[in-house]
N, C-alpha and C positions, 0 to 999 in steps of 0.2 A: 478527570476532564473537567475544565473549567467552563462556568455559563455567565455571560454579562448580556445587559441589554444592549440595545442599538446605540442609546445615548452616551451609555458609558463607554461602548468601544468607538464612539467616535472622539468622544472627548479625551480618553485614555489612549488612543492609538499607537504611541511610540512605545510606551510601556508594554501593551499587549505584543506588540510586536517582539519585543525582546525577550518576553517570556516564550514565545512562539520559537523563536530562533535558540533557544535553550531547549526546547523538544517538547513543550506544552501544547496541547490543542485545546483552542478555545470554540465554545458554541456561543453564537452570537443569536440573540433571540429579540423579536419585535411583538410586544404586547402579551409576552411570556410564550411564545411559539418559536421554536428553532426555524432560523431562515440560512441560517450561514455556518461554515465551518472553518475555522482559522487555523490550519497545519502548517507544519515546517513543509517546504517546498521539495525538499528531497529528504525524506527520513533513513534512506537506505545510505546515503552519502558516507565514504569511508570503509564500507564493509569489506574487509579483506578479501582478496579475489581467489586465494587458495582455499578459503573456507566455502566460497561459493562453488567452485569446481568440487571439493569433497562433497557437498550437498547433492549435486547434481550426480555424482558417481552414485551414491546412496541411493538416490530416485531410480536411476536406470537399474540398478539391481532389483529393485522390488517391484518392477513392470514386469507381468507375465504376459507372454503372448500365445500362450496354450497350444504350443508346438508350431504355429504358423512361422513364416518367416515375415520380415519387414515387406519383401517384395510381394509375396503372394496376398498380403493386406492392401497393398498398392493395387494390385491387379483386381482384386474383389471388388475395391471401390470403383473399378473404373467400369465395370460391367453394369452397373445402376444407373 
């Protein structure tokens, strides 16, 4: 992760934006202290939908309800 001072960020903003568009994340500092994070607006853009669906299916298999049904869990929450 790249770090730049606020003056450099102001002076070289177009170049920094090009770097961010290419996937770089940049920390902007003021007097040596981090004050802002310049990062891509949508880092997950372009992710394959089938990959995401498969990841959700795998996650679903890993979740254990310990014998409870979803309806029982909902009913349990409504009692409180």
